[in-house]
C-alpha positions in Angstrom: 0.0 0.0 0.0 1.3 3.5 -0.9 1.7 5.8 2.1 2.0 9.5 3.0 4.3 10.7 5.8 2.6 13.0 8.3 4.1 15.2 10.9 2.9 18.0 13.3 5.8 19.8 14.9 3.5 21.8 17.3 1.5 18.9 18.7 1.3 15.3 17.5 -2.2 13.9 16.9 -1.4 11.3 19.5 -0.8 13.9 22.2 -2.8 13.1 25.4 -4.1 16.7 25.9 -7.2 17.6 23.9 -7.2 20.7 21.7 -8.5 22.0 18.5 -5.0 21.6 17.0 -4.9 17.9 17.9 -8.5 17.4 16.6 -7.7 18.9 13.3 -4.5 17.0 12.9 -6.5 13.8 13.3 -9.1 15.1 10.8 -6.3 15.7 8.3 -4.9 12.2 8.6 -8.4 10.8 8.1 -9.1 13.0 5.1 -5.8 12.2 3.3 -6.1 8.4 3.8 -7.9 6.5 1.1 -8.6 2.8 0.4 -5.3 2.5 -1.4 -3.2 5.0 0.6 -2.3 5.0 4.3 -1.2 8.0 6.3 1.7 7.3 8.7 2.5 9.5 11.7 6.3 9.3 11.2 7.4 11.3 14.2 5.9 12.5 17.5 8.8 14.9 18.3 7.3 18.1 19.5 9.3 21.2 18.5 7.3 24.0 20.2 9.0 26.7 22.2 6.2 28.7 23.9 8.5 31.0 25.8 11.0 32.3 23.3 14.0 30.7 25.0 17.1 30.3 22.8 18.4 27.5 25.0 15.2 25.5 24.5 15.4 26.2 20.7 19.0 24.9 20.6 17.9 21.7 22.4 15.0 21.2 20.1 17.2 21.7 17.0 19.5 19.0 18.3 16.5 16.6 18.7 15.3 17.5 15.2 18.7 16.7 13.7 18.7 13.2 15.4 15.2 12.6 14.3 15.8 13.6 10.7 18.8 11.2 10.6 16.6 8.4 12.1 13.8 9.0 9.6 16.1 9.1 6.6 17.6 5.8 7.5 14.2 4.3 8.3 12.3 5.6 5.2 15.0 5.1 2.6 14.2 1.5 1.9 10.5 2.2 1.3 10.0 6.0 1.0 6.5 7.5 1.2 4.9 9.1 -1.8 5.0 12.5 -0.2 5.5 14.3 3.2 2.8 16.4 4.8 3.6 18.8 7.7 0.7 20.4 9.7 1.0 23.8 11.4 4.5 25.1 10.8 4.9 28.5 12.5 7.5 30.5 14.4 6.9 28.8 17.7 7.0 25.3 16.2 8.9 25.2 12.9 9.3 22.1 10.9 13.0 21.3 11.4 12.6 17.8 10.1 10.4 17.6 7.0 12.5 19.7 4.7 15.7 17.8 5.6 14.1 14.4 5.0 12.4 15.5 1.8 15.6 17.0 0.4 17.7 13.9 1.2 15.1 11.4 -0.1 13.7 13.5 -3.0 10.1 13.6 -1.7 7.5 16.2 -2.5 7.0 18.4 0.5 3.5 19.7 1.5 2.5 22.0 4.3 -1.0 22.6 5.7 -1.9 25.6 7.8 1.4 27.4 7.7 1.8 31.0 8.7 4.5 33.6 8.1 5.6 36.1 10.7 8.5 38.2 9.4 8.2 40.5 12.4 9.4 37.6 14.6 12.8 37.5 12.8 13.9 39.8 15.5 13.4 39.0 19.2 13.4 35.9 21.3 12.0 33.6 18.6 14.3 34.9 15.8 16.0 31.6 15.2 12.8 29.6 15.1 11.0 32.2 13.0 13.8 32.0 10.4 13.5 28.2 10.5 9.8 28.4 10.0 10.2 30.8 7.0 12.8 28.5 5.5 10.6 25.5 5.9 7.6 27.2 4.2 10.0 28.4 1.4 10.9 24.7 0.9 7.3 23.5 0.4 6.2 22.6 -3.1 2.6 23.2 -2.0 1.0 25.0 0.9 -2.7 24.5 1.8 -4.0 27.6 3.6 -7.1 27.4 5.7 -8.1 31.1 6.1 -7.9 34.3 4.1 -5.8 35.8 6.9 -3.0 33.2 6.4 -3.2 33.7 2.6 -2.2 37.3 2.7 1.3 36.7 4.0 1.8 33.4 2.3 1.1 35.0 -1.1 3.3 38.0 -0.3 6.3 35.9 0.6 6.0 32.8 -1.5 8.7 31.5 -3.9 7.8 31.8 -7.5 7.1 28.1 -8.1 5.2 27.4 -4.9 1.5 26.4 -5.1 -1.0 27.9 -2.7 -4.4 26.1 -2.4 -7.3 26.8 -0.1 -8.4 23.9 2.1 -11.4 25.0 4.1 -11.4 23.7 7.7 -13.5 20.6 8.1 -14.9 18.0 10.5 -13.7 14.4 10.4 -17.0 13.1 9.3 -18.8 12.4 6.0 -22.3 13.6 7.1 -24.0 15.9 9.6 -24.9 14.9 13.1 -28.5 15.1 14.3 -29.9 18.6 14.4 -30.4 20.4 17.7 -33.9 21.7 18.2 -32.5 25.1 19.2 -35.8 26.8 19.0 -37.1 24.9 22.0 -37.8 27.3 25.0 -35.7 27.2 28.1 -32.4 26.0 26.7 -29.0 27.3 27.8 -26.3 29.2 26.0 -23.3 26.9 25.4 -19.6 27.9 25.5 -16.7 25.5 24.9 -13.0 26.1 25.1 -9.8 25.0 26.8 -9.1 26.9 30.0 -5.6 28.1 29.5 -3.7 31.4 29.7 -3.6 33.8 26.8 -6.3 34.1 24.2 -8.6 31.4 25.7 -8.7 33.2 29.0 -9.3 36.4 27.2 -12.4 34.9 25.5 -13.7 33.7 28.9 -13.2 37.2 30.3 -15.2 38.6 27.4 -17.9 36.0 28.0 -18.2 37.0 31.7 -18.4 40.7 30.7 -21.0 40.0 28.1 -23.2 37.9 30.4 -23.2 40.7 32.9 -24.9 43.0 30.3 -27.7 40.6 29.2 -31.2 42.0 29.6 -32.9 38.6 29.4 -33.6 37.6 33.0 -33.7 33.9 32.3 -30.4 33.2 30.6 -28.2 30.3 31.6 -24.8 29.3 30.5 -23.2 25.9 30.2 -19.4 25.8 29.8 -17.7 22.7 28.4 -14.0 22.7 29.0 -11.2 22.4 31.5 -7.5 23.2 31.9 -4.9 24.8 34.1 -6.8 28.1 34.3 -10.0 26.5 35.6 -9.8 28.5 38.9 -9.4 31.8 37.1 -12.4 31.0 34.8 -14.5 30.1 37.8 -13.5 33.3 39.5 -14.6 35.3 36.4 -18.0 33.6 36.4 -18.6 33.6 40.2 -20.3 37.1 40.3 -22.9 35.8 37.8 -24.2 33.2 40.3 -25.7 29.8 39.8 -26.9 30.4 36.3 -23.4 29.4 35.0 -22.8 25.7 35.1 -19.4 24.0 34.5 -19.6 20.7 32.5 -15.9 19.9 32.6 -13.9 18.4 29.8 -16.3 16.4 27.6 -15.6 13.6 25.2 -16.9 13.7 21.7 -20.3 12.0 22.5 -21.0 14.1 25.6 -20.0 17.3 23.7 -22.4 16.4 20.9 -25.2 16.0 23.4 -24.3 19.4 24.9 -24.6 21.0 21.4 -27.9 19.3 20.9 -29.3 20.6 24.2 -28.3 24.2 23.7 -30.2 27.3 22.3 -27.1 28.8 20.8 -23.3 28.7 20.9 -21.2 31.6 22.3 -17.5 31.9 21.9 -15.9 35.3 21.2 -12.9 33.8 19.4 -10.1 36.0 20.6 -7.3 35.4 18.1 -8.7 32.0 17.1 -7.1 30.4 14.0 -10.5 29.3 13.0 -11.9 27.2 15.8 -13.2 23.6 15.5 -16.0 24.3 17.9 -17.6 26.7 15.4 -17.7 23.8 12.9 -19.1 21.4 15.4 -21.8 23.8 16.7 -23.0 24.8 13.2 -23.1 21.1 12.2 -25.4 20.5 15.1 -27.7 23.4 13.9 -26.8 26.0 16.5 -26.6 29.7 15.7 -23.3 31.1 16.7 -22.5 34.3 18.6 -18.9 35.4 18.0 -16.8 38.4 17.1 -16.0 39.2 13.5 -12.4 38.2 13.5 -9.9 36.9 10.9 -10.0 33.1 10.8 -13.4 33.0 12.6 -15.2 34.6 9.7 -13.9 31.9 7.3 -15.9 29.2 9.0 -19.1 30.9 10.0 -22.3 31.2 8.0 -23.2 34.8 7.0 -24.7 36.6 10.0 -24.5 39.6 12.3 -21.1 39.2 14.1 -20.0 42.3 16.1 -16.6 43.8 15.6 -14.2 43.4 18.5 -14.2 47.2 18.9 -17.9 47.0 19.6 -17.2 45.3 22.9 -19.3 43.0 25.2 -22.4 45.2 24.8 -22.8 44.2 21.2 -22.3 40.5 22.0 -24.9 40.8 24.7 -27.4 42.5 22.4 -26.9 39.7 19.9 -27.5 37.0 22.5 -30.6 38.8 23.8 -32.0 39.0 20.3 -31.5 35.3 19.7 -32.9 34.2 23.0 -36.0 36.2 22.3 -36.6 34.9 18.8 -36.8 31.1 18.4 -37.5 31.3 14.7 -34.3 33.3 14.1 -32.4 30.7 16.0 -33.8 28.0 13.9 -33.1 29.8 10.6 -29.6 30.7 11.5 -28.9 27.2 12.8 -30.1 25.7 9.5 -27.9 28.1 7.5 -24.9 26.9 9.5 -25.7 23.3 8.8 -26.1 24.0 5.1 -22.7 25.7 5.1 -21.0 22.8 6.9 -22.5 20.2 4.5 -21.4 22.1 1.4 -17.8 23.1 2.5 -16.6 21.6 5.8 -16.9 17.8 5.7 -14.3 15.2 5.0 -15.4 14.4 1.5 -14.7 17.9 0.0 -11.5 18.1 2.0 -10.2 14.8 0.6 -11.1 15.8 -3.0 -9.3 19.2 -2.6 -6.2 17.6 -1.2 -5.7 14.9 -3.8 -6.6 17.2 -6.7 -3.9 19.6 -5.6 -1.1 17.1 -4.9 -1.6 15.1 -8.1 0.7 17.3 -10.2 3.5 16.9 -7.6 3.2 13.1 -7.8 3.2 13.1 -11.6 6.4 15.0 -11.6 8.1 13.0 -8.8 
């Protein structure tokens, strides 16, 4: 059986900690695989430096050199048809794929890469340069959002192909539809509880809820993480109408979507957000801010600008809670969008249509 080599320098799809990044890596492996082609996770070496520490970057470079040597020796006897790297960026550059592909003469493909020339100075300078070099080496880059395309197009080598691969769910059909128009249902939020952008979204959620005029709102939160205490502290002034569901597996999270009136996640600096795809697939209207990345996966609607603040988000939630018919119509529009653009079938077709010329010339 022919095979594709797959690698994710930021976080392997086998990593024990759930995240949108892990979920999408798994979705990619499922989409690339066919009845005649397997997808092999060739390395679990994690190359992420989240702190901008040159010593850590030197150590990770040493690990990458050893891993590239190992893979070249291992793959030489039966090389894969191509190499795919997911999520190369300045904090987690692909230090392995370009080396292996050059030595073995393999086509090199990247998915969801981003360029950050401004990081070529500062604590991530070495890794930012490596990420740029890795993207330069790619024969083909699949971009997921218009935001990523802008810099990829600006800095791409002349012969590099850029192809849009819309984010997608690892399923061939839609789940059952939530009856979101049913009275008395709660608002649902879902996100990892960690520092940075996720905590900023939770802070915005708390500020928004404090401005709701609907006296009967309730919020269910699906998620957990190291900042759980801080999130609970943010929500404590809102009283018992906020319920923490904890970290949910796929089946329990699907039930949470099906029991909700709408999905609320502001999306502070989200790349795109798998939860938006899941919520819309279940037929929930979404309340989020109009941000790059987020707008690439949401059905057309009224999404407040970040500058409009929590008051605009509160107004949107109040309007949806007061109008079951609008919730139903927007939820159906989201399901239609997911069915047309964000399932595994369209993703598989897009991938193999784009890589075919690389294989023909290999």
